[in-house]
ZAMARGU-4260 file (C-alpha; in steps of 0.2 Angstrom, whole numbers, plus 5000, padded with zeros to 4 digits):
<rodrens>
0) 5000/5000/5000 | 5006/5018/4996 | 5005/5030/5011 | 5006/5049/5007 | 5010/5062/5020
5) 5005/5079/5012 | 5009/5096/5019 | 4992/5104/5016 | 4974/5100/5012 | 4972/5105/4994
10) 4989/5097/4991 | 4983/5081/4998 | 4968/5081/4987 | 4979/5084/4972 | 4990/5069/4976
15) 4974/5059/4980 | 4967/5063/4963 | 4983/5057/4955 | 4981/5040/4964 | 4963/5039/4960
20) 4967/5043/4941 | 4978/5028/4941 | 4963/5017/4947 | 4968/5015/4965 | 4955/5015/4978
25) 4961/5030/4988 | 4956/5037/5005 | 4960/5055/5010 | 4962/5057/5029 | 4962/5075/5034
30) 4972/5072/5050 | 4979/5056/5058 | 4962/5049/5064 | 4958/5035/5052 | 4944/5023/5055
35) 4943/5005/5050 | 4937/5008/5032 | 4955/5012/5028 | 4960/4993/5028 | 4952/4991/5011
40) 4962/5005/5002 | 4975/5004/4989 | 4982/5021/4995 | 4980/5032/5010 | 4984/5051/5009
45) 4985/5060/5025 | 4983/5079/5023 | 4991/5089/5037 | 4993/5108/5038 | 5012/5109/5041
50) 5018/5119/5026 | 5021/5135/5036 | 5023/5128/5054 | 5040/5129/5063 | 5050/5115/5057
55) 5051/5105/5073 | 5032/5105/5074 | 5030/5100/5056 | 5042/5085/5058 | 5033/5079/5074
60) 5016/5079/5065 | 5023/5071/5050 | 5031/5057/5060 | 5014/5055/5069 | 5006/5053/5052
65) 5020/5041/5046 | 5016/5030/5062 | 4998/5029/5057 | 5001/5025/5039 | 5013/5011/5044
70) 5000/5004/5056 | 4987/5004/5042 | 4999/4993/5031 | 5008/5006/5020 | 5025/4999/5015
75) 5030/5013/5003 | 5029/5031/5009 | 5028/5047/4999 | 5032/5064/5006 | 5021/5076/4996
80) 5024/5094/4994 | 5018/5108/4983 | 5024/5108/4965 | 5030/5126/4967 | 5041/5120/4982
85) 5032/5132/4994 | 5044/5133/5009 | 5054/5144/5020 | 5073/5145/5022 | 5071/5133/5037
90) 5059/5121/5029 | 5049/5111/5030 | 5052/5100/5015 | 5070/5096/5019 | 5068/5093/5038
95) 5052/5082/5036 | 5060/5071/5022 | 5076/5069/5032 | 5066/5064/5048 | 5055/5052/5039
100) 5071/5044/5031 | 5079/5042/5048 | 5063/5034/5055 | 5062/5022/5040 | 5081/5018/5040
105) 5082/5025/5022 | 5099/5031/5016 | 5094/5040/4999 | 5078/5048/4994 | 5073/5054/4976
110) 5063/5070/4976 | 5056/5081/4962 | 5043/5094/4962 | 5040/5091/4943 | 5022/5089/4938
115) 5020/5092/4919 | 5001/5090/4920 | 5001/5107/4930 | 5015/5115/4920 | 5029/5112/4933
120) 5045/5105/4926 | 5063/5104/4933 | 5078/5106/4922 | 5096/5107/4928 | 5089/5107/4945
125) 5079/5123/4942 | 5060/5124/4944 | 5049/5131/4930 | 5031/5136/4930 | 5026/5135/4912
130) 5040/5143/4903 | 5045/5154/4918 | 5057/5151/4932 | 5049/5150/4949 | 5057/5165/4956
135) 5050/5176/4941 | 5032/5170/4945 | 5019/5177/4957 | 5027/5165/4970 | 5041/5178/4972
140) 5029/5188/4982 | 5019/5175/4991 | 5014/5182/5008 | 5019/5166/5018 | 5032/5157/5007
145) 5040/5169/4995 | 5050/5159/4982 | 5065/5170/4976 | 5076/5156/4970 | 5072/5144/4957
150) 5086/5131/4961 | 5078/5117/4970 | 5095/5111/4974 | 5100/5127/4983 | 5083/5128/4992
155) 5083/5110/4998 | 5101/5111/5003 | 5098/5127/5014 | 5085/5118/5024 | 5093/5101/5025
160) 5107/5094/5037 | 5112/5080/5025 | 5120/5082/5007 | 5109/5085/4992 | 5113/5081/4974
165) 5105/5082/4957 | 5100/5069/4944 | 5102/5077/4927 | 5089/5076/4913 | 5101/5067/4901
170) 5102/5053/4914 | 5084/5052/4917 | 5080/5051/4898 | 5092/5036/4897 | 5080/5026/4907
175) 5077/5017/4923 | 5094/5007/4923 | 5104/5023/4921 | 5094/5031/4935 | 5098/5017/4946
180) 5117/5018/4942 | 5117/5036/4946 | 5108/5034/4962 | 5121/5020/4967 | 5135/5033/4964
185) 5125/5046/4974 | 5123/5034/4989 | 5141/5030/4989 | 5145/5048/4990 | 5134/5050/5005
190) 5120/5060/4997 | 5103/5058/5006 | 5092/5068/4994 | 5093/5068/4975 | 5083/5081/4965
195) 5078/5073/4949 | 5075/5083/4933 | 5059/5079/4924 | 5051/5089/4910 | 5038/5076/4903
200) 5027/5062/4909 | 5040/5050/4901 | 5053/5057/4912 | 5042/5053/4927 | 5038/5036/4921
205) 5057/5032/4920 | 5059/5038/4938 | 5044/5028/4944 | 5052/5012/4936 | 5068/5015/4945
210) 5062/5020/4962 | 5043/5015/4963 | 5047/5001/4975 | 5058/5011/4986 | 5052/5013/5005
215) 5053/5032/5003 | 5051/5045/4989 | 5046/5063/4989 | 5039/5076/4978 | 5024/5084/4971
220) 5009/5074/4964 | 5018/5071/4948 | 5030/5057/4953 | 5018/5048/4964 | 5005/5048/4950
225) 5018/5040/4939 | 5022/5027/4952 | 5003/5023/4954 | 5001/5020/4936 | 5013/5005/4938
230) 5001/4997/4952 | 4987/4985/4949 | 4971/4995/4949 | 4958/4988/4961 | 4943/4992/4949
235) 4933/5000/4963 | 4920/5012/4957 | 4923/5030/4962 | 4909/5039/4972 | 4898/5050/4962
240) 4890/5066/4969 | 4871/5067/4968 | 4862/5080/4958 | 4857/5096/4967 | 4862/5113/4971
245) 4881/5117/4972 | 4887/5129/4985 | 4904/5137/4980 | 4914/5145/4994 | 4929/5154/4989
250) 4943/5161/5000 | 4958/5160/4989 | 4965/5177/4981 | 4975/5168/4968 | 4973/5175/4950
255) 4964/5159/4944 | 4951/5159/4958 | 4948/5178/4954 | 4945/5173/4936 | 4933/5159/4941
260) 4923/5171/4952 | 4922/5184/4938 | 4916/5171/4925 | 4903/5164/4937 | 4897/5182/4941
265) 4897/5187/4923 | 4886/5171/4919 | 4872/5179/4929 | 4873/5166/4943 | 4869/5171/4961
270) 4885/5177/4970 | 4887/5185/4987 | 4903/5194/4992 | 4908/5192/5011 | 4915/5209/5016
275) 4919/5212/5034 | 4918/5229/5043 | 4928/5233/5058 | 4921/5223/5073 | 4912/5210/5063
280) 4913/5192/5069 | 4914/5176/5059 | 4897/5172/5066 | 4889/5188/5060 | 4897/5186/5043
285) 4891/5168/5041 | 4873/5172/5046 | 4872/5186/5033 | 4879/5174/5020 | 4867/5160/5024
290) 4852/5171/5025 | 4856/5177/5008 | 4858/5158/5002 | 4841/5155/5009 | 4833/5168/4998
295) 4840/5161/4982 | 4830/5149/4971 | 4830/5131/4977 | 4837/5125/4961 | 4851/5138/4959
300) 4869/5135/4963 | 4877/5150/4971 | 4894/5157/4976 | 4899/5164/4992 | 4916/5172/4992
305) 4928/5183/5002 | 4942/5183/4988 | 4948/5199/4982 | 4963/5207/4972 | 4977/5215/4983
310) 4971/5232/4978 | 4954/5229/4986 | 4960/5222/5003 | 4957/5233/5018 | 4969/5236/5032
315) 4957/5241/5045 | 4950/5223/5048 | 4962/5214/5060 | 4967/5196/5056 | 4955/5197/5041
320) 4962/5181/5033 | 4958/5171/5049 | 4941/5179/5050 | 4936/5174/5032 | 4943/5157/5035
325) 4932/5154/5050 | 4917/5162/5041 | 4919/5149/5027 | 4919/5135/5039 | 4903/5141/5048
330) 4895/5143/5031 | 4899/5126/5025 | 4893/5118/5041 | 4877/5127/5041 | 4873/5123/5023
335) 4877/5105/5026 | 4865/5105/5040 | 4852/5112/5028 | 4855/5097/5017 | 4867/5104/5004
340) 4877/5089/4997 | 4888/5097/4985 | 4902/5110/4991 | 4916/5117/4980 | 4929/5125/4991
345) 4943/5136/4983 | 4959/5139/4993 | 4970/5129/5004 | 4968/5138/5020 | 4949/5140/5017
350) 4948/5121/5013 | 4957/5117/5029 | 4945/5127/5040 | 4930/5120/5030 | 4934/5102/5034
355) 4938/5106/5052 | 4921/5114/5054 | 4912/5099/5045 | 4922/5087/5056 | 4928/5078/5040
360) 4942/5065/5045 | 4941/5052/5031 | 4934/5054/5013 | 4934/5042/4998 | 4941/5050/4983
365) 4931/5051/4967 | 4933/5058/4949 | 4942/5075/4945 | 4932/5090/4939 | 4949/5097/4934
370) 4967/5091/4936 | 4971/5089/4954 | 4954/5094/4960 | 4943/5078/4963 | 4926/5076/4972
375) 4929/5068/4989 | 4915/5060/4999 | 4913/5062/5017 | 4902/5046/5021 | 4899/5051/5039
380) 4891/5067/5035 | 4886/5062/5017 | 4893/5077/5009 | 4903/5078/4993 | 4917/5091/4992
385) 4929/5098/4980 | 4944/5106/4989 | 4953/5116/4976 | 4970/5124/4976 | 4968/5142/4972
390) 4977/5141/4955 | 4969/5125/4949 | 4955/5123/4936 | 4951/5134/4921 | 4941/5150/4921
395) 4925/5140/4918 | 4927/5128/4933 | 4914/5136/4945 | 4901/5138/4931 | 4904/5120/4924
400) 4902/5112/4942 | 4886/5122/4945 | 4879/5116/4929 | 4883/5098/4932 | 4874/5098/4948
405) 4858/5104/4939 | 4860/5093/4924 | 4863/5078/4934
</rodrens>
């Protein structure tokens, strides 16, 4: 069984989608509490919220997740991080991978953020987003994890205690045996982590053939997806969301989410902007939003959003981000209590708060509505969710998901 430790909720759904796409029965655990349904899984993904925690805390939570995965029968572990290598100078990608390697007794780990499906490639150890080096993209000014160096080797070495090396593209493209030979040399030289170049799915397939049976591998959803394609699919049918109204709750301020909001609004669909005034509480904001929802036609999907471009963000509402996240969780819980079965959540932090408010601990992964954005089914609450990273999906995603609920 493949066990995955992911450093945030939407990243966990991204990797779960890759595993499900390969035909594996995949369970998504949003925390380390996993019930007995997990024994029938081909793969288990544990989604944590460790990306921006202090390194020591991220390591402790990751090791706790590792223990649960091993108890559940996982014999191969994947440390999953974002395909834009979101991290600080101190971690947490390097420290977590090293700690898991020590716990497993592993002396070499292949790692790569390459995910060609999402336009992420690695060449000469440098990470590209499309045709642009990482440090020249919007990630340069990320408020929590600004990425101002495109060299994965330098970024990883700065946060790691053990040596880091690279696996060049020309070796990867020679095939699995050439990769294995290069890794034997790296192991002899004392390197613990090896950053692999990859620019196509064929490159990931070669890496998967070489390291797919290893006890520990690390990277984005790209490499583990290639490893999953080498597994025997269980053939288990994916859960399908029922017809009905879709509630879309958006908190991400990424460019793509803002485009999806604009497209939904311009389509004439109902939309409610959550805008706090000084002194507002999450309970008050959620009450206004849900009252608005109740006034909409019973067959109309609707959008409730706090997302806004940087130019429109206010400075007079303290801790606005946390306020809006809590509001989103309250809205989702109240709509679920009203019988809403279909929820699309946009944004990693927003998704984390929503699943906390819903009490979702384990969900079965279904089909994708966009690459990296699958439906997941919380069987206990009987609600189907899409937990979407802010940058995922095309401009039509909100409109398309809303229409599918009505058409179904």
